[in-house]
TIVO-2410 file (N, C-alpha, C; in nm, 3 decimals):
# residues 113
REC num residu      c1      c2      c3 atome chaine
REC   1      M  10.864  11.509   9.182     N      A
REC   1      M  10.855  11.381   9.088    CA      A
REC   1      M  10.695  11.384   9.046     C      A
REC   2      L  10.668  11.367   8.915     N      A
REC   2      L  10.541  11.349   8.867    CA      A
REC   2      L  10.502  11.197   8.845     C      A
REC   3      S  10.414  11.152   8.895     N      A
REC   3      S  10.369  11.009   8.904    CA      A
REC   3      S  10.334  10.968   8.770     C      A
REC   4      E  10.328  10.836   8.738     N      A
REC   4      E  10.274  10.788   8.613    CA      A
REC   4      E  10.112  10.820   8.599     C      A
REC   5      H  10.052  10.843   8.727     N      A
REC   5      H   9.902  10.880   8.704    CA      A
REC   5      H   9.875  11.038   8.710     C      A
REC   6      G  10.000  11.120   8.695     N      A
REC   6      G   9.980  11.243   8.669    CA      A
REC   6      G   9.973  11.350   8.791     C      A
REC   7      S   9.973  11.301   8.900     N      A
REC   7      S   9.981  11.390   9.021    CA      A
REC   7      S  10.116  11.375   9.102     C      A
REC   8      P  10.146  11.486   9.143     N      A
REC   8      P  10.302  11.494   9.200    CA      A
REC   8      P  10.296  11.399   9.318     C      A
REC   9      T  10.381  11.319   9.342     N      A
REC   9      T  10.407  11.248   9.458    CA      A
REC   9      T  10.546  11.202   9.471     C      A
REC  10      T  10.579  11.166   9.606     N      A
REC  10      T  10.712  11.108   9.631    CA      A
REC  10      T  10.680  10.949   9.654     C      A
REC  11      R  10.728  10.879   9.583     N      A
REC  11      R  10.697  10.722   9.604    CA      A
REC  11      R  10.757  10.689   9.747     C      A
REC  12      R  10.669  10.623   9.817     N      A
REC  12      R  10.715  10.577   9.946    CA      A
REC  12      R  10.641  10.426   9.969     C      A
REC  13      T  10.684  10.369  10.050     N      A
REC  13      T  10.640  10.231  10.090    CA      A
REC  13      T  10.539  10.250  10.220     C      A
REC  14      V  10.418  10.211  10.196     N      A
REC  14      V  10.333  10.215  10.292    CA      A
REC  14      V  10.263  10.066  10.306     C      A
REC  15      H  10.175  10.049  10.420     N      A
REC  15      H  10.102   9.920  10.434    CA      A
REC  15      H   9.954   9.956  10.410     C      A
REC  16      V   9.867   9.882  10.345     N      A
REC  16      V   9.737   9.883  10.333    CA      A
REC  16      V   9.655   9.779  10.413     C      A
REC  17      G   9.553   9.820  10.494     N      A
REC  17      G   9.490   9.747  10.568    CA      A
REC  17      G   9.403   9.640  10.482     C      A
REC  18      C   9.397   9.514  10.520     N      A
REC  18      C   9.315   9.420  10.460    CA      A
REC  18      C   9.280   9.304  10.548     C      A
REC  19      S   9.216   9.203  10.505     N      A
REC  19      S   9.171   9.084  10.585    CA      A
REC  19      S   9.195   8.956  10.502     C      A
REC  20      A   9.272   8.857  10.589     N      A
REC  20      A   9.276   8.729  10.540    CA      A
REC  20      A   9.137   8.672  10.564     C      A
REC  21      I   9.051   8.637  10.447     N      A
REC  21      I   8.912   8.593  10.489    CA      A
REC  21      I   8.902   8.439  10.490     C      A
REC  22      R   8.989   8.354  10.427     N      A
REC  22      R   8.974   8.218  10.444    CA      A
REC  22      R   9.081   8.132  10.411     C      A
REC  23      W   9.110   8.012  10.465     N      A
REC  23      W   9.202   7.915  10.443    CA      A
REC  23      W   9.146   7.846  10.303     C      A
REC  24      V   9.240   7.856  10.205     N      A
REC  24      V   9.175   7.804  10.063    CA      A
REC  24      V   9.219   7.648  10.050     C      A
REC  25      D   9.343   7.614  10.075     N      A
REC  25      D   9.379   7.467  10.055    CA      A
REC  25      D   9.503   7.436  10.121     C      A
REC  26      D   9.527   7.320  10.169     N      A
REC  26      D   9.662   7.274  10.220    CA      A
REC  26      D   9.761   7.259  10.121     C      A
REC  27      E   9.735   7.238   9.982     N      A
REC  27      E   9.817   7.221   9.888    CA      A
REC  27      E   9.822   7.324   9.796     C      A
REC  28      P   9.941   7.355   9.724     N      A
REC  28      P  10.063   7.313   9.760    CA      A
REC  28      P  10.118   7.365   9.905     C      A
REC  29      Q  10.192   7.289   9.978     N      A
REC  29      Q  10.244   7.332  10.112    CA      A
REC  29      Q  10.314   7.476  10.100     C      A
REC  30      P  10.301   7.567  10.177     N      A
REC  30      P  10.222   7.533  10.321    CA      A
REC  30      P  10.085   7.578  10.313     C      A
REC  31      G  10.021   7.565  10.211     N      A
REC  31      G   9.886   7.601  10.205    CA      A
REC  31      G   9.849   7.742  10.134     C      A
REC  32      W   9.717   7.764  10.114     N      A
REC  32      W   9.691   7.903  10.041    CA      A
REC  32      W   9.583   7.971  10.129     C      A
REC  33      V   9.592   8.111  10.131     N      A
REC  33      V   9.482   8.172  10.189    CA      A
REC  33      V   9.438   8.290  10.091     C      A
REC  34      E   9.312   8.334  10.119     N      A
REC  34      E   9.255   8.436  10.045    CA      A
REC  34      E   9.243   8.557  10.127     C      A
REC  35      V   9.287   8.675  10.062     N      A
REC  35      V   9.311   8.799  10.126    CA      A
REC  35      V   9.207   8.892  10.061     C      A
REC  36      S   9.142   8.984  10.114     N      A
REC  36      S   9.049   9.074  10.064    CA      A
REC  36      S   9.088   9.222  10.086     C      A
REC  37      I   9.096   9.314   9.999     N      A
REC  37      I   9.136   9.455  10.022    CA      A
REC  37      I   9.009   9.524   9.952     C      A
REC  38      L   8.947   9.625  10.030     N      A
REC  38      L   8.833   9.715   9.980    CA      A
REC  38      L   8.894   9.824   9.924     C      A
REC  39      D   8.895   9.850   9.796     N      A
REC  39      D   8.942   9.968   9.732    CA      A
REC  39      D   8.856  10.097   9.763     C      A
REC  40      A   8.892  10.223   9.704     N      A
REC  40      A   8.825  10.346   9.740    CA      A
REC  40      A   8.684  10.355   9.683     C      A
REC  41      D   8.655  10.256   9.584     N      A
REC  41      D   8.519  10.254   9.528    CA      A
REC  41      D   8.431  10.161   9.602     C      A
REC  42      G   8.480  10.091   9.680     N      A
REC  42      G   8.403   9.982   9.759    CA      A
REC  42      G   8.419   9.842   9.704     C      A
REC  43      R   8.498   9.819   9.596     N      A
REC  43      R   8.512   9.698   9.535    CA      A
REC  43      R   8.606   9.597   9.610     C      A
REC  44      D   8.556   9.478   9.632     N      A
REC  44      D   8.646   9.375   9.709    CA      A
REC  44      D   8.747   9.319   9.605     C      A
REC  45      L   8.855   9.349   9.624     N      A
REC  45      L   8.977   9.290   9.557    CA      A
REC  45      L   9.019   9.167   9.622     C      A
REC  46      R   9.050   9.039   9.558     N      A
REC  46      R   9.078   8.937   9.632    CA      A
REC  46      R   9.219   8.894   9.568     C      A
REC  47      F   9.291   8.839   9.654     N      A
REC  47      F   9.435   8.787   9.624    CA      A
REC  47      F   9.442   8.665   9.692     C      A
REC  48      F   9.521   8.565   9.647     N      A
REC  48      F   9.542   8.441   9.678    CA      A
REC  48      F   9.698   8.397   9.685     C      A
REC  49      D   9.756   8.361   9.800     N      A
REC  49      D   9.890   8.317   9.804    CA      A
REC  49      D   9.918   8.238   9.927     C      A
REC  50      K  10.044   8.205   9.953     N      A
REC  50      K  10.092   8.120  10.057    CA      A
REC  50      K  10.088   8.206  10.181     C      A
REC  51      P  10.043   8.150  10.307     N      A
REC  51      P  10.034   8.232  10.424    CA      A
REC  51      P  10.151   8.307  10.464     C      A
REC  52      P  10.286   8.261  10.441     N      A
REC  52      P  10.396   8.328  10.497    CA      A
REC  52      P  10.403   8.459  10.411     C      A
REC  53      I  10.362   8.472  10.282     N      A
REC  53      I  10.371   8.591  10.212    CA      A
REC  53      I  10.295   8.717  10.286     C      A
REC  54      F  10.174   8.679  10.341     N      A
REC  54      F  10.098   8.787  10.403    CA      A
REC  54      F  10.119   8.792  10.554     C      A
REC  55      D  10.188   8.668  10.620     N      A
REC  55      D  10.190   8.678  10.752    CA      A
REC  55      D  10.308   8.621  10.798     C      A
REC  56      A  10.425   8.698  10.861     N      A
REC  56      A  10.554   8.653  10.900    CA      A
REC  56      A  10.540   8.585  11.027     C      A
REC  57      D  10.432   8.605  11.107     N      A
REC  57      D  10.415   8.556  11.247    CA      A
REC  57      D  10.352   8.416  11.241     C      A
REC  58      G  10.316   8.363  11.138     N      A
REC  58      G  10.269   8.210  11.143    CA      A
REC  58      G  10.120   8.210  11.203     C      A
REC  59      V  10.047   8.327  11.203     N      A
REC  59      V   9.916   8.327  11.253    CA      A
REC  59      V   9.807   8.256  11.150     C      A
REC  60      L   9.832   8.263  11.033     N      A
REC  60      L   9.740   8.218  10.932    CA      A
REC  60      L   9.757   8.047  10.906     C      A
REC  61      T   9.668   7.972  10.971     N      A
REC  61      T   9.685   7.833  10.948    CA      A
REC  61      T   9.532   7.776  10.911     C      A
REC  62      R   9.521   7.665  10.895     N      A
REC  62      R   9.387   7.610  10.866    CA      A
REC  62      R   9.300   7.618  10.979     C      A
REC  63      E   9.356   7.598  11.107     N      A
REC  63      E   9.273   7.625  11.227    CA      A
REC  63      E   9.257   7.771  11.262     C      A
REC  64      T   9.288   7.865  11.200     N      A
REC  64      T   9.276   7.994  11.246    CA      A
REC  64      T   9.131   8.040  11.222     C      A
REC  65      D   9.076   8.120  11.324     N      A
REC  65      D   8.945   8.180  11.317    CA      A
REC  65      D   8.954   8.300  11.212     C      A
REC  66      Y   8.892   8.282  11.092     N      A
REC  66      Y   8.893   8.387  10.999    CA      A
REC  66      Y   8.775   8.486  11.000     C      A
REC  67      P   8.771   8.607  10.973     N      A
REC  67      P   8.873   8.676  10.901    CA      A
REC  67      P   8.969   8.729  11.007     C      A
REC  68      V   9.097   8.750  10.958     N      A
REC  68      V   9.214   8.800  11.049    CA      A
REC  68      V   9.270   8.927  10.971     C      A
REC  69      P   9.267   9.041  11.061     N      A
REC  69      P   9.327   9.170  10.997    CA      A
REC  69      P   9.477   9.159  10.961     C      A
REC  70      L   9.498   9.224  10.851     N      A
REC  70      L   9.637   9.224  10.796    CA      A
REC  70      L   9.682   9.355  10.739     C      A
REC  71      T   9.800   9.366  10.707     N      A
REC  71      T   9.846   9.482  10.616    CA      A
REC  71      T   9.915   9.419  10.494     C      A
REC  72      V   9.924   9.469  10.380     N      A
REC  72      V   9.997   9.434  10.276    CA      A
REC  72      V  10.089   9.570  10.235     C      A
REC  73      E  10.207   9.519  10.185     N      A
REC  73      E  10.296   9.645  10.152    CA      A
REC  73      E  10.275   9.688  10.002     C      A
REC  74      C  10.277   9.810  10.001     N      A
REC  74      C  10.252   9.878   9.854    CA      A
REC  74      C  10.341  10.001   9.842     C      A
REC  75      T  10.343  10.056   9.726     N      A
REC  75      T  10.407  10.155   9.689    CA      A
REC  75      T  10.319  10.264   9.645     C      A
REC  76      V  10.319  10.384   9.697     N      A
REC  76      V  10.225  10.484   9.664    CA      A
REC  76      V  10.265  10.556   9.535     C      A
REC  77      L  10.180  10.558   9.429     N      A
REC  77      L  10.218  10.614   9.307    CA      A
REC  77      L  10.157  10.747   9.286     C      A
REC  78      A  10.045  10.758   9.359     N      A
REC  78      A   9.994  10.907   9.350    CA      A
REC  78      A   9.885  10.928   9.450     C      A
REC  79      E   9.858  11.059   9.471     N      A
REC  79      E   9.786  11.105   9.581    CA      A
REC  79      E   9.710  11.200   9.528     C      A
REC  80      D   9.557  11.205   9.544     N      A
REC  80      D   9.476  11.290   9.482    CA      A
REC  80      D   9.350  11.325   9.586     C      A
REC  81      V   9.282  11.432   9.570     N      A
REC  81      V   9.176  11.458   9.656    CA      A
REC  81      V   9.052  11.467   9.563     C      A
REC  82      V   8.968  11.372   9.596     N      A
REC  82      V   8.838  11.357   9.507    CA      A
REC  82      V   8.720  11.376   9.597     C      A
REC  83      D   8.630  11.470   9.573     N      A
REC  83      D   8.506  11.492   9.654    CA      A
REC  83      D   8.544  11.501   9.801     C      A
REC  84      G   8.661  11.578   9.831     N      A
REC  84      G   8.701  11.591   9.969    CA      A
REC  84      G   8.772  11.477  10.045     C      A
REC  85      R   8.785  11.359   9.962     N      A
REC  85      R   8.852  11.249  10.035    CA      A
REC  85      R   8.981  11.243   9.959     C      A
REC  86      T   9.083  11.210  10.036     N      A
REC  86      T   9.223  11.170   9.995    CA      A
REC  86      T   9.229  11.027   9.944     C      A
REC  87      L   9.273  11.005   9.817     N      A
REC  87      L   9.279  10.880   9.772    CA      A
REC  87      L   9.417  10.850   9.716     C      A
REC  88      L   9.473  10.743   9.758     N      A
REC  88      L   9.609  10.713   9.700    CA      A
REC  88      L   9.589  10.588   9.606     C      A
REC  89      T   9.674  10.625   9.490     N      A
REC  89      T   9.692  10.510   9.390    CA      A
REC  89      T   9.816  10.431   9.430     C      A
REC  90      V   9.807  10.307   9.472     N      A
REC  90      V   9.901  10.217   9.509    CA      A
REC  90      V   9.937  10.105   9.429     C      A
REC  91      R  10.051  10.058   9.419     N      A
REC  91      R  10.101   9.927   9.367    CA      A
REC  91      R  10.130   9.812   9.474     C      A
REC  92      L  10.033   9.718   9.468     N      A
REC  92      L  10.029   9.616   9.578    CA      A
REC  92      L  10.165   9.542   9.541     C      A
REC  93      T  10.251   9.514   9.637     N      A
REC  93      T  10.365   9.450   9.613    CA      A
REC  93      T  10.403   9.339   9.702     C      A
REC  94      G  10.512   9.262   9.694     N      A
REC  94      G  10.541   9.179   9.809    CA      A
REC  94      G  10.507   9.023   9.795     C      A
REC  95      W  10.434   8.996   9.697     N      A
REC  95      W  10.396   8.861   9.682    CA      A
REC  95      W  10.390   8.819   9.542     C      A
REC  96      G  10.460   8.894   9.469     N      A
REC  96      G  10.479   8.853   9.327    CA      A
REC  96      G  10.371   8.920   9.237     C      A
REC  97      G  10.282   8.993   9.300     N      A
REC  97      G  10.176   9.056   9.248    CA      A
REC  97      G  10.220   9.196   9.200     C      A
REC  98      D  10.154   9.248   9.100     N      A
REC  98      D  10.194   9.397   9.038    CA      A
REC  98      D  10.045   9.474   9.016     C      A
REC  99      D   9.967   9.457   9.108     N      A
REC  99      D   9.827   9.522   9.088    CA      A
REC  99      D   9.831   9.661   9.143     C      A
REC 100      V   9.759   9.746   9.068     N      A
REC 100      V   9.756   9.880   9.090    CA      A
REC 100      V   9.620   9.922   9.140     C      A
REC 101      C   9.574   9.988   9.252     N      A
REC 101      C   9.434  10.010   9.277    CA      A
REC 101      C   9.453  10.137   9.362     C      A
REC 102      R   9.316  10.212   9.396     N      A
REC 102      R   9.310  10.326   9.453    CA      A
REC 102      R   9.244  10.299   9.604     C      A
REC 103      V   9.301  10.341   9.696     N      A
REC 103      V   9.251  10.320   9.839    CA      A
REC 103      V   9.247  10.455   9.915     C      A
REC 104      R   9.150  10.448  10.016     N      A
REC 104      R   9.133  10.570  10.100    CA      A
REC 104      R   9.258  10.596  10.180     C      A
REC 105      A   9.299  10.712  10.209     N      A
REC 105      A   9.406  10.750  10.290    CA      A
REC 105      A   9.399  10.695  10.420     C      A
REC 106      D   9.288  10.665  10.489     N      A
REC 106      D   9.268  10.605  10.617    CA      A
REC 106      D   9.283  10.454  10.611     C      A
REC 107      Q   9.309  10.390  10.498     N      A
REC 107      Q   9.337  10.252  10.495    CA      A
REC 107      Q   9.480  10.226  10.488     C      A
REC 108      V   9.561  10.339  10.502     N      A
REC 108      V   9.712  10.313  10.469    CA      A
REC 108      V   9.776  10.345  10.611     C      A
REC 109      V   9.883  10.267  10.637     N      A
REC 109      V   9.960  10.287  10.762    CA      A
REC 109      V  10.102  10.290  10.717     C      A
REC 110      D  10.184  10.406  10.739     N      A
REC 110      D  10.321  10.414  10.708    CA      A
REC 110      D  10.391  10.319  10.798     C      A
REC 111      P  10.499  10.238  10.745     N      A
REC 111      P  10.567  10.142  10.839    CA      A
REC 111      P  10.643  10.219  10.953     C      A
REC 112      A  10.680  10.357  10.931     N      A
REC 112      A  10.751  10.423  11.013    CA      A
REC 112      A  10.669  10.486  11.141     C      A
REC 113      R  10.540  10.470  11.136     N      A
REC 113      R  10.455  10.516  11.249    CA      A
REC 113      R  10.452  10.417  11.348     C      A
***
């Protein structure tokens, strides 16, 4: 299969490491958290949503000590080697977002592992 970004890949679901960095607000219920993902170029990408979207275990609350390491589900669209580093172009999914970014391969954890 040829990805939309031009490099051959088999689409697969993986999880990208990230951090819940702060509790944003209690309203609307059940509250909002801010999550940070560093992309392959070192940019700090920020996402906001309800805690259950990022955390099925109920760890993220107003009283939680932040930051909290998490993973977010994404789909691999392409895999490339740039300057000796394996980079993945991923579509971040699972919370209504449809954002595409590039991450280092070492940031990715396959759910099957």
